[in-house]
C-alpha positions in Angstrom: 136.4 164.5 -53.6 133.5 166.1 -51.8 133.0 169.9 -52.3 133.9 171.4 -49.0 131.1 173.9 -48.9 128.6 171.2 -50.1 126.5 171.1 -46.9 126.2 174.9 -46.7 125.2 175.2 -50.5 122.6 172.4 -50.0 121.0 174.4 -47.1 120.9 177.5 -49.1 119.0 175.9 -51.8 116.6 174.3 -49.6 116.0 177.8 -47.9 115.3 179.2 -51.2 112.9 176.6 -52.2 111.0 176.4 -49.0 107.9 178.2 -48.6 107.9 181.7 -47.0 105.7 180.6 -44.2 107.8 177.7 -43.4 111.0 179.8 -42.6 109.1 182.6 -40.9 108.6 182.6 -37.1 105.3 182.2 -35.6 103.2 185.3 -35.8 103.3 185.7 -31.9 107.1 185.8 -31.7 107.8 188.6 -34.2 108.8 192.0 -32.6 105.7 194.5 -32.9 107.2 197.6 -31.7 110.3 199.6 -31.5 110.7 198.7 -27.8 110.5 194.9 -28.6 113.1 195.4 -31.5 115.5 197.1 -29.1 115.0 194.5 -26.4 116.5 191.7 -28.9 119.8 193.5 -28.5 120.7 191.8 -25.4 122.7 193.2 -22.5 124.8 195.6 -24.6 121.5 197.8 -24.8 121.9 198.6 -21.2 125.0 200.6 -21.4 123.8 202.0 -24.7 120.6 203.2 -23.0 122.7 204.6 -20.2 124.8 206.5 -22.5 121.9 207.9 -24.4 120.4 209.4 -21.2 123.7 210.7 -20.1 124.2 212.5 -23.5 120.7 214.0 -23.3 121.4 215.2 -19.7 124.7 216.8 -20.6 123.1 218.5 -23.5 120.2 220.0 -21.7 122.3 220.9 -18.7 125.1 222.7 -21.0 122.6 224.4 -23.2 120.7 226.0 -20.2 124.3 227.1 -18.7 125.2 228.5 -22.1 121.9 230.4 -22.7 122.2 231.9 -19.1 125.7 233.0 -19.8 125.0 234.8 -23.0 122.9 237.6 -22.0 123.5 240.9 -24.0 127.2 241.3 -24.2 127.2 244.5 -26.2 124.8 246.3 -23.7 126.6 245.1 -20.8 129.9 246.3 -22.2 128.4 249.8 -23.4 126.9 250.1 -19.8 130.2 249.5 -18.0 132.0 251.9 -20.5 129.7 254.8 -19.6 130.0 254.2 -16.0 133.9 253.9 -16.1 134.1 257.2 -18.4 131.8 259.1 -15.9 133.7 258.0 -12.9 130.9 255.8 -11.5 133.0 252.9 -10.6 130.9 251.7 -7.6 128.0 251.7 -9.9 129.6 249.7 -12.6 130.8 247.2 -9.7 127.3 247.0 -8.5 126.0 246.1 -12.1 128.6 243.4 -12.7 127.5 241.8 -9.4 123.9 241.9 -10.5 124.5 240.8 -14.1 126.4 237.8 -13.0 127.4 236.6 -16.6 130.8 235.7 -17.6 131.5 239.0 -19.3 130.3 240.9 -16.2 132.6 238.9 -14.0 135.5 239.2 -16.3 135.2 243.1 -16.4 134.6 243.0 -12.4 138.1 241.7 -12.2 139.4 244.7 -13.9 137.2 247.3 -12.1 138.4 246.0 -8.7 142.0 246.6 -9.7 141.5 250.2 -11.0 144.5 252.2 -9.9 147.1 249.5 -10.3 149.3 249.2 -13.3 147.6 248.3 -16.6 149.6 245.2 -17.0 148.3 243.8 -13.7 144.6 244.6 -14.7 145.1 243.0 -18.3 146.6 239.8 -16.4 143.7 239.8 -14.1 141.2 240.1 -16.9 143.0 237.5 -19.0 143.0 235.0 -16.2 139.3 235.6 -15.5 138.6 235.1 -19.1 140.2 231.7 -19.2 138.4 230.6 -16.2 134.9 231.5 -17.7 135.8 229.6 -20.9 136.9 226.6 -18.9 133.7 226.7 -17.0 131.6 227.0 -20.2 133.3 223.9 -21.7 132.8 221.9 -18.5 131.6 218.4 -19.3 131.4 219.1 -23.1 134.2 216.5 -23.5 132.0 213.9 -22.1 129.5 214.3 -25.0 132.5 213.9 -27.5 133.4 210.7 -25.7 129.9 209.3 -25.8 130.0 210.1 -29.5 133.0 208.0 -30.1 132.2 205.3 -27.6 128.7 204.6 -28.6 129.1 203.3 -32.1 132.0 201.0 -31.0 130.0 199.5 -28.2 127.2 198.9 -30.8 129.7 197.0 -33.1 130.9 195.1 -30.1 127.3 194.0 -29.4 126.9 192.9 -33.1 130.2 190.9 -33.0 128.9 189.1 -29.9 125.7 188.5 -31.5 127.3 187.1 -34.6 129.5 184.9 -32.5 126.5 183.4 -30.7 124.6 183.0 -34.0 127.3 180.8 -35.6 127.7 178.8 -32.3 124.3 178.0 -32.4 124.8 176.7 -36.0 127.8 174.8 -35.1 126.0 173.2 -32.1 123.2 172.0 -34.5 126.1 170.3 -36.7 125.0 171.9 -39.9 121.3 171.0 -39.5 120.1 174.6 -38.5 117.4 176.3 -40.3 118.9 179.3 -42.2 116.3 181.3 -40.5 117.9 180.7 -37.1 121.0 182.3 -38.4 119.2 185.2 -40.1 117.2 185.8 -36.9 120.6 186.0 -34.8 122.2 188.4 -37.4 119.4 190.9 -37.5 119.2 190.8 -33.6 122.9 191.4 -33.5 122.6 194.5 -36.0 120.1 196.1 -33.4 123.0 197.0 -31.1 124.9 198.6 -34.2 121.8 200.8 -35.1 121.3 201.8 -31.5 125.1 202.6 -31.0 125.2 204.6 -34.3 121.9 206.6 -33.3 123.4 207.4 -29.8 126.5 208.5 -31.4 125.1 210.7 -34.0 122.9 212.7 -31.5 125.9 213.1 -29.1 128.1 214.3 -32.0 125.6 216.9 -33.2 124.8 218.0 -29.6 128.7 218.5 -28.9 129.2 220.5 -32.2 126.2 222.7 -31.6 127.3 223.4 -27.9 130.9 224.1 -29.0 129.7 226.6 -31.6 127.8 228.5 -29.0 130.4 228.4 -26.6 133.1 229.7 -29.2 130.7 232.6 -30.1 130.3 233.4 -26.3 134.1 233.3 -26.0 134.7 235.6 -28.8 132.2 238.2 -27.2 134.2 237.8 -24.0 137.5 238.5 -25.6 136.1 241.5 -27.5 134.5 243.1 -24.2 137.8 242.6 -22.4 139.9 244.3 -25.2 137.4 247.1 -25.2 137.7 247.5 -21.5 141.6 247.4 -21.6 141.5 249.9 -24.5 139.2 252.2 -22.5 141.7 252.4 -19.7 144.3 253.3 -22.0 142.5 256.1 -23.7 143.9 259.6 -23.2 141.8 261.5 -20.8 141.5 265.2 -19.7 143.5 266.0 -16.4 140.3 266.6 -14.6 138.9 263.2 -15.5 142.1 261.1 -14.9 141.5 260.7 -11.0 138.1 259.4 -11.6 139.1 256.9 -14.4 142.0 255.4 -12.4 141.4 256.0 -8.7 140.7 253.3 -6.3 137.2 251.9 -6.9 136.3 252.4 -3.4 137.1 256.2 -3.5 136.0 256.9 -7.2 132.3 257.3 -6.7 132.9 260.1 -3.9 135.6 262.0 -5.7 134.0 262.1 -9.0 131.0 264.5 -7.9 133.3 266.7 -6.1 135.3 267.1 -9.2 132.2 267.8 -11.3 130.5 270.1 -8.7 132.0 273.4 -9.7 130.7 272.7 -13.1 127.1 272.5 -11.9 127.1 275.5 -9.7 128.7 277.7 -12.6 
């Protein structure tokens, strides 16, 4: 009874015994650059290239947005604290509009509601904080999706390449040169390498952005808490109206309260 893998075994022996230059492709057909190698991956390289471009764009766009949003949270919070304690509510509001950072926008929501119950101010500050955190995390989920999809797409391209390589062997009815199968396999593995490269970059970019966003979110929470604590501090009777008065009236009323002290 013939050995079922006799044909494959004979081909392997002949391949090992053959000269190296007999199995090697002509020099003109060998890939000479990284671009040539990538082009051997087939049509799967097209979506992988699109995913790599999208990952790079999302990373740069979110990085620029986060850097603009960071600013100097401690300096901004201290400036607003001084203005509120001095009754300069209008100046504090103007500073928040000019600063235009997430922390400034959050505190502006509280400043615009001075004179209302503290619970209402706290709710407004918390709602603004959630909105700013959501805006910072916008589109970062796409990076996480690319990090998961790109390797799978690369494996899919490899499977398609392996199927095509073995189909060619079957078409030649077992008379194929082993180099044909080897060439099909390495071409198929190109998509796996490309998919892993895109996935690794997207994963690193996502985690880097997530770390900076979490740090900025923590700064926003600390600034909001400090602002609410400032409004709940015990104040002297003469300072209470300027601290909790309506924002439109506070700047005009504060100088009148301090005027006797200057003349005396």
